[in-house]
PAMARMAR-617967 format. One line per field, with one value per residue (C-alpha): residue number from 0; residue in three letters; x, y, z. Coordinates in Angstrom, 1 decimal. Example, Ala and Ser with C-alpha at 12.3 -4.5 7.8 and 13.67 -1.06 7.14 Angstrom:
<pts>
nr (0	1)
rest (ALA	SER)
xx (12.3	13.7)
yy (-4.5	-1.1)
zz (7.8	7.1)
</pts>
This chain:
<pts>
nr (0	1	2	3	4	5	6	7	8	9	10	11	12	13	14	15	16	17	18	19	20	21	22	23	24	25	26	27	28	29	30	31	32	33	34	35	36	37	38	39	40	41	42	43	44	45	46	47	48	49	50	51	52	53	54	55	56	57	58	59	60	61	62	63	64	65	66	67	68	69	70	71	72	73	74	75	76	77	78	79	80	81	82	83	84	85	86	87	88	89	90	91	92	93	94	95	96	97	98	99	100	101	102	103	104	105	106	107	108	109	110	111	112	113	114	115	116	117	118	119	120	121	122	123	124	125	126	127	128	129	130	131	132	133	134	135	136	137	138	139	140	141	142	143	144	145	146	147	148	149	150	151	152	153	154	155	156	157	158	159	160	161	162	163	164	165	166	167	168	169	170	171	172	173	174	175	176	177	178	179)
rest (MET	GLY	ALA	GLY	GLY	THR	ALA	GLY	SER	ALA	GLY	ILE	GLY	GLY	GLN	SER	GLY	LEU	GLY	GLY	ALA	GLY	GLY	ALA	PRO	PHE	ASP	ALA	GLY	GLY	PHE	ASP	ALA	THR	ASP	ALA	GLY	PHE	ALA	SER	ALA	PHE	ALA	ALA	ARG	ALA	ARG	THR	GLU	LEU	ALA	ALA	VAL	SER	PRO	SER	TRP	ASN	CYS	ASP	THR	ALA	LEU	PRO	THR	VAL	ALA	VAL	ALA	ASP	PRO	ASP	ALA	ALA	ARG	GLU	ALA	ILE	ARG	GLN	TYR	VAL	ALA	GLN	VAL	ALA	GLY	LEU	SER	PRO	ALA	ASP	LEU	THR	ILE	THR	ARG	GLN	GLU	CYS	GLY	THR	PRO	ALA	SER	THR	THR	CYS	ALA	ASN	ILE	PHE	GLY	HIS	ASP	ALA	ALA	LYS	SER	GLY	GLY	MET	THR	TYR	ASP	THR	ILE	ILE	ALA	LEU	GLY	GLU	GLU	LEU	GLU	ALA	ASN	ALA	ALA	ASP	ILE	GLU	VAL	THR	LEU	TRP	ILE	PRO	ALA	GLY	THR	GLY	ALA	ALA	VAL	ALA	VAL	VAL	MET	SER	GLY	ILE	SER	ASP	GLY	GLN	LEU	VAL	GLY	MET	VAL	LEU	PHE	GLU	ALA	ALA	ASP	PRO	CYS	HIS)
xx (30.2	27.0	26.0	28.3	31.1	34.4	35.1	35.3	38.7	40.5	40.0	42.7	43.9	41.7	38.5	36.3	36.7	34.2	31.4	31.7	29.0	25.5	24.6	22.1	22.8	24.5	22.3	23.2	25.3	27.5	26.0	24.8	21.2	22.6	25.6	25.6	27.8	25.0	23.7	27.0	28.2	24.9	25.0	28.6	27.7	24.4	26.0	28.5	26.1	23.4	25.9	26.9	23.4	21.6	20.5	22.0	18.6	18.1	20.1	19.9	21.9	21.9	20.3	22.7	23.1	21.9	20.6	16.8	14.6	11.6	9.8	8.6	12.1	13.3	10.7	11.7	15.4	14.5	12.3	15.3	17.7	15.4	14.6	18.3	19.3	16.3	16.6	13.2	11.8	11.1	7.7	6.9	7.3	4.4	4.8	2.8	3.5	3.0	1.5	4.0	5.4	1.9	0.0	-2.3	0.5	3.8	7.3	8.7	11.6	9.2	7.3	10.5	11.9	8.8	9.1	12.7	11.8	9.3	12.2	14.0	17.5	18.7	18.3	15.7	17.9	20.3	17.5	15.6	18.7	19.5	15.9	15.7	18.8	17.4	14.2	16.1	18.3	16.3	13.0	10.2	10.7	8.6	8.5	7.6	7.1	8.2	6.1	6.6	3.4	1.3	2.7	1.6	5.1	7.5	10.9	12.2	11.1	12.6	12.9	14.0	14.3	16.0	19.0	20.3	19.0	20.4	18.4	19.3	17.9	18.0	16.6	15.8	15.8	13.9	16.7	20.4	21.5	21.6	24.4	26.6)
yy (13.1	15.1	18.4	21.2	18.6	18.7	17.2	13.4	11.8	9.7	5.9	3.5	0.5	1.3	1.6	4.7	7.4	9.0	11.1	14.9	17.5	16.6	14.0	14.5	17.3	16.6	16.4	17.9	14.8	15.3	12.2	12.1	10.9	7.9	7.3	3.7	4.7	6.4	3.1	1.8	5.2	5.7	2.3	2.8	6.2	5.1	2.1	4.3	7.1	4.7	2.7	5.9	6.7	3.4	2.5	-0.6	-2.4	-2.5	-2.5	0.3	-0.3	0.0	-2.5	-4.5	-3.1	-5.8	-5.7	-5.4	-4.9	-3.4	-2.7	-6.4	-7.6	-5.1	-6.3	-9.9	-9.0	-7.3	-10.3	-12.6	-10.3	-9.7	-13.4	-14.3	-11.7	-12.4	-16.2	-16.7	-18.4	-15.8	-17.4	-16.5	-12.8	-10.6	-7.1	-3.9	-1.0	2.4	5.1	7.9	10.2	10.9	14.2	12.9	11.8	12.9	12.1	8.6	10.1	11.5	8.2	6.3	8.9	8.6	4.8	5.1	7.6	5.1	2.6	5.1	6.5	9.6	8.4	10.8	13.6	11.1	9.1	12.1	13.4	10.0	9.5	12.8	12.0	8.7	10.3	12.8	10.1	6.9	5.9	3.7	4.8	3.0	2.3	-1.3	-3.2	-6.9	-8.9	-12.6	-14.6	-15.0	-11.9	-8.3	-6.8	-5.9	-7.5	-4.8	-1.5	-0.6	2.5	1.5	2.6	1.7	3.6	2.7	-0.9	-1.3	-1.8	1.1	1.9	1.5	-1.1	-0.9	-4.3	-4.4	-6.3	-5.7	-9.1	-8.4	-5.8	-8.1)
zz (-4.0	-4.3	-5.7	-4.7	-4.4	-6.0	-9.4	-9.4	-8.6	-11.1	-11.0	-10.0	-12.1	-15.1	-13.0	-13.2	-10.5	-8.3	-9.8	-9.6	-9.2	-10.1	-7.4	-4.6	-2.2	1.1	4.2	7.7	8.5	5.4	3.6	0.1	-0.3	-2.2	0.0	1.1	4.0	6.0	7.4	8.6	9.9	11.7	13.3	14.6	16.0	17.5	19.2	20.9	21.8	23.1	25.1	26.9	28.0	28.3	31.8	33.4	33.4	29.6	26.4	23.8	20.6	16.8	14.5	12.3	8.8	6.4	2.9	2.6	-0.5	1.2	4.5	4.7	4.3	6.9	9.4	8.8	9.4	12.6	13.7	13.1	15.0	18.0	18.3	18.2	20.8	23.1	22.8	21.2	18.1	15.4	15.0	18.7	18.1	17.2	15.9	16.6	14.4	16.0	13.8	13.3	10.6	9.1	9.0	11.7	14.0	15.6	14.2	14.6	16.5	19.1	19.5	19.8	22.3	24.4	24.4	25.5	28.2	29.7	30.1	32.3	32.2	30.5	26.9	25.6	24.2	22.5	21.0	19.7	18.0	16.4	15.5	13.7	11.8	10.8	9.6	7.5	5.9	5.4	3.9	5.2	8.8	11.4	15.1	16.1	19.3	19.3	21.7	22.6	22.0	25.1	26.8	26.9	27.3	24.5	24.5	22.1	20.7	17.3	15.1	11.7	8.1	4.9	3.4	0.1	0.4	4.0	7.2	9.6	13.0	16.8	19.2	22.9	24.5	27.8	29.5	30.0	28.8	25.1	25.6	27.6)
</pts>
């Protein structure tokens, strides 16, 4: 556990136990900054919350949590996932990164929430809350548009980051099929 936590628990079967005080502080969600559980817990909660508010004409869900070493590896994992779900070749997807999270721009959660609102439905409040949580608990946050070659319309909009070496984030597919 992190700072302010209880003393570590004893190990089982000769293995070391959990560390005690001295780790990173807990965030608002109760996760330690180095807690590998954030990505999987976020994905499960985001899947449930987004399914409850996603309009019937598109699909809003969580990204799969997979190990990634850096932002380039994260983008490649997203490319593979979007291509698989949308029935496209990964080579046919182009990426457009939206500027966000810099002193000269708004937060990535706001950009992603705006993109979600343009798709319709009542997703904005849920997406903003999840996006702010993602920004507070992951690194290398970005919002990307995934566009099939030769078209001008995105097949998916993604807000992603990396938490303890795991890809974490949300995806808005501009069709209902991926959720069914």
